[in-house]
C-alpha positions in Angstrom: -56.1 33.3 47.2 -57.4 36.6 48.1 -60.3 38.0 45.7 -57.8 39.8 43.8 -55.9 36.6 42.8 -52.9 37.5 45.3 -52.1 35.1 47.9 -53.6 35.3 51.1 -51.4 35.6 54.1 -49.9 37.8 57.2 -48.8 40.2 54.5 -51.5 40.5 52.5 -52.1 44.4 51.5 -48.8 45.4 52.8 -46.3 47.3 51.0 -42.7 46.2 51.6 -39.4 48.1 50.1 -36.4 46.2 50.2 -33.0 47.5 49.2 -30.3 45.0 47.7 -33.1 43.1 46.3 -31.5 42.2 43.0 -29.9 39.2 44.7 -28.9 37.3 47.7 -30.8 37.7 51.0 -32.6 40.6 49.2 -34.3 38.9 46.2 -35.0 35.9 48.5 -36.6 38.1 51.5 -38.8 40.0 48.4 -39.9 36.5 46.9 -40.9 35.4 50.0 -43.0 38.2 51.2 -44.6 38.4 47.7 -45.5 34.7 48.6 -47.4 35.8 51.5 -49.3 38.7 50.0 -47.0 41.7 50.1 -46.8 44.0 47.3 -42.7 44.9 46.9 -40.9 47.7 45.9 -37.6 46.6 44.7 -34.6 48.8 45.2 -30.9 48.1 43.9 -28.2 48.7 41.3 -28.5 45.8 38.7 -31.8 47.0 36.8 -32.2 44.1 34.2 -32.3 41.4 38.0 -34.7 44.1 39.2 -36.9 44.3 36.4 -36.9 40.4 36.0 -37.6 39.8 39.5 -40.6 42.4 39.6 -42.0 40.5 36.3 -41.5 37.0 38.0 -43.4 38.1 41.1 -46.4 39.4 39.3 -48.5 42.6 38.3 -48.5 45.2 40.8 -44.9 45.1 42.1 -42.5 47.9 41.2 -38.6 48.6 40.9 -36.2 51.4 41.3 -32.4 51.8 40.5 -30.7 53.4 42.9 -27.2 53.4 45.0 -28.4 53.7 48.9 -25.1 56.3 49.1 -27.4 58.3 46.7 -30.0 60.5 48.6 -31.9 61.8 45.7 -32.3 58.3 44.1 -33.2 56.7 47.6 -35.9 59.6 47.9 -36.9 59.1 44.3 -37.5 55.2 45.0 -39.5 55.9 48.2 -41.7 58.5 46.6 -42.0 56.4 43.4 -43.4 53.7 46.0 -46.0 55.6 47.7 -47.3 57.2 44.3 -47.6 53.7 43.0 -48.8 51.5 45.8 -50.2 54.1 48.1 -47.4 53.9 50.8 -45.0 52.0 52.6 -45.6 49.3 55.7 -42.1 48.0 55.9 -38.7 48.5 55.0 -35.9 46.0 54.7 -32.3 48.2 54.6 -30.5 45.3 53.2 -27.9 46.3 50.5 -24.3 45.4 51.7 -20.9 44.7 50.4 -17.6 43.5 51.6 -14.2 44.5 50.5 -10.8 42.6 50.3 -7.9 43.1 52.0 -6.5 44.7 55.3 -5.7 48.1 56.6 -2.1 47.6 55.8 -2.5 46.1 52.5 -5.7 46.8 50.4 -7.4 49.7 48.7 -8.3 52.0 51.3 -11.1 53.5 48.8 -12.7 49.9 49.0 -12.4 50.0 52.9 -14.3 53.5 52.9 -16.7 52.1 50.6 -18.1 49.5 52.5 -18.4 51.6 55.3 -20.5 53.9 53.1 -22.8 51.2 51.6 -23.3 49.3 54.7 -23.7 52.0 57.1 -24.3 55.4 55.5 -26.6 53.6 53.1 -28.8 52.1 56.1 -28.9 55.9 57.4 -29.8 57.4 54.2 -32.6 54.4 53.3 -33.9 55.4 56.7 -34.1 58.9 56.1 -35.5 58.4 52.5 -38.4 56.1 53.9 -39.3 57.0 57.4 -41.9 59.7 56.3 -43.8 56.9 54.8 -43.5 54.5 57.5 -44.7 56.9 60.0 -47.9 57.6 57.8 -48.8 54.0 58.4 -47.0 53.1 61.5 -44.7 50.7 60.0 -41.5 48.8 60.7 -38.1 49.2 59.7 -35.7 46.1 59.5 -32.1 47.1 59.4 -29.7 44.2 58.3 -26.6 44.2 60.9 -24.8 41.0 61.2 -23.0 38.8 63.9 -20.1 40.6 62.7 -21.1 43.5 65.0 -20.4 41.4 67.9 -17.2 39.9 67.3 -14.2 41.4 65.4 -12.7 39.3 62.6 -9.4 40.3 61.3 -9.4 40.7 57.4 -12.7 42.0 58.0 -12.2 45.7 59.8 -14.6 48.0 57.2 -17.1 45.3 57.2 -17.3 44.6 61.2 -17.1 48.3 61.9 -20.1 48.9 59.3 -22.1 46.3 60.8 -21.5 47.7 64.5 -22.5 51.2 63.5 -25.8 49.7 62.0 -26.5 48.0 65.4 -26.3 51.0 67.1 -27.8 53.5 64.8 -30.9 51.0 65.0 -31.0 51.0 68.7 -30.9 54.7 68.7 -33.4 55.4 66.1 -35.8 52.8 67.6 -36.1 55.0 70.6 -36.6 58.1 68.4 -39.4 56.4 66.3 -41.3 54.4 68.9 -43.4 57.6 70.0 -44.4 57.6 66.1 -45.7 54.1 66.0 -42.7 53.0 63.9 -40.9 49.8 65.1 -37.1 49.2 64.0 -35.9 45.5 64.3 -31.9 44.7 63.5 -31.0 41.5 61.9 -27.6 39.7 62.9 -26.8 37.1 60.4 -24.0 34.9 60.3 -22.5 33.3 57.0 -25.4 33.1 54.8 -24.9 31.2 51.4 -25.0 34.0 49.1 -22.9 35.6 46.1 -20.9 37.8 48.6 -19.9 35.1 51.2 -19.1 32.4 48.3 -16.8 34.7 46.4 -15.1 36.1 49.7 -13.9 32.5 50.4 -13.0 31.7 46.6 -11.1 34.9 46.5 -9.2 34.2 50.1 -8.4 30.7 50.5 -6.6 31.8 54.1 -9.7 33.4 54.6 -11.8 30.3 54.3 -9.6 28.6 56.6 -9.6 30.8 59.3 -13.4 30.8 59.0 -13.5 26.9 59.4 -11.5 27.6 62.9 -14.2 29.8 64.4 -16.4 28.1 67.2 -20.1 27.4 66.2 -22.3 29.1 65.5 -19.9 31.7 64.0 -18.6 29.0 61.5 -21.8 27.7 60.2 -23.5 28.8 56.9 -27.0 29.2 56.8 -29.3 28.8 53.3 -30.4 32.3 51.9 -33.9 30.7 52.5 -33.7 30.1 55.9 -32.4 33.9 56.3 -35.2 35.1 54.1 -37.7 33.2 56.3 -36.3 34.9 59.5 -36.7 38.3 57.9 -40.0 37.8 56.8 -40.9 36.4 60.1 -39.2 39.8 61.5 -41.6 41.9 59.4 -44.9 40.1 60.1 -44.1 40.0 63.8 -42.4 43.4 63.9 -39.1 41.8 66.0 -36.7 44.0 67.7 -34.0 41.6 66.8 -33.4 38.7 64.6 -30.7 36.2 64.8 -29.6 33.9 61.7 -29.4 31.1 63.1 -31.0 31.8 66.2 -27.6 30.8 68.1 -25.9 33.9 67.1 -28.2 35.4 70.2 -25.7 33.6 72.5 -22.9 35.2 70.7 -24.4 38.4 71.2 -24.9 37.6 75.0 -20.9 36.9 75.2 -19.8 40.2 73.4 -17.8 41.3 76.3 -15.9 38.5 76.2 -15.2 38.5 72.3 -13.7 41.7 72.8 -11.8 40.9 75.9 -7.9 40.8 76.1 -8.4 37.1 76.2 -10.2 37.1 73.0 -7.3 39.4 71.4 -4.8 36.5 72.7 -7.1 33.4 71.3 -7.8 35.2 67.8 -4.2 36.7 67.8 -2.7 33.1 67.7 -4.5 32.1 64.5 -4.3 35.8 63.2 -0.7 35.7 63.0 -0.4 32.9 60.6 -3.8 33.7 58.7 -3.2 37.7 58.0 -0.4 37.6 56.4 -1.6 34.9 53.7 -4.9 37.0 53.4 -2.6 40.1 52.6 -0.7 38.1 50.1 -3.9 36.8 48.5 -5.5 40.0 48.5 -2.6 41.8 46.6 -2.3 39.1 44.2 -6.4 39.4 43.6 -5.7 42.9 42.7 -9.3 44.0 43.2 -11.3 45.5 46.5 -14.4 43.5 45.8 -16.0 40.3 44.8 -16.7 40.0 40.9 -20.7 40.2 41.3 -20.3 43.7 42.9 -21.7 46.0 40.5 -19.5 48.6 39.1 -21.1 51.4 40.7 -20.0 50.0 44.2 -16.5 49.4 42.7 -16.0 53.0 41.4 
């Protein structure tokens, strides 16, 4: 233990801001970063959960309610973190959602909202926090996905948003390098969170399609293992994070995954599964999972 009673570790004395911190990957990343000595700024849409997590982590941790598509709210969270904690050393731009349905059968507003949260939200988070990161020559980890490398039917908006996040991260890495800020992109496959569990429960045909994917694209990683990879990335200022690590091999084959051959292989399964996904999406009658906050489902 350190002299002030906080855990000593590689993140001791560091301030880490996490978006989407109320549950799932964000929540577990915050817990682990705090266990390794960091002071957390928790940002998200569920105030009760954020307040409870901050209290559980102990004195000094702060939280701010913010929709990542609201620039004013994000700026207030960043400025509030600097005022309360003195600065920001690392940011995990983690907030994300996944809609239900296809472009032919689904709520177009849910498709658009998915891109707004997953991609535009990352852009806004970066813009709100980069002045503080520059001041401390910090680290920005933005959460993309293995879906950035391989398109899947029924996930058009999610795949598009995560591919955009990857390229955004690659570009701003070059923009910020001379200012001393390092930028990493994280690429998890399926992680055992509410988001993934609800998608599988809502659309049985989607679950069936996932089981037919080749390894590691069909594997599910625990949220604790994903959080460990994220915190390790913060500690080491990693450029790329793959969860599980084998996803790195998928990235290396991305040209094959978007080739005409892949279209034919995936298309054979899609001809059967897409109509079922559309039927189940129509019957579901909603564009997002039940745990998605109302502010997202507006």
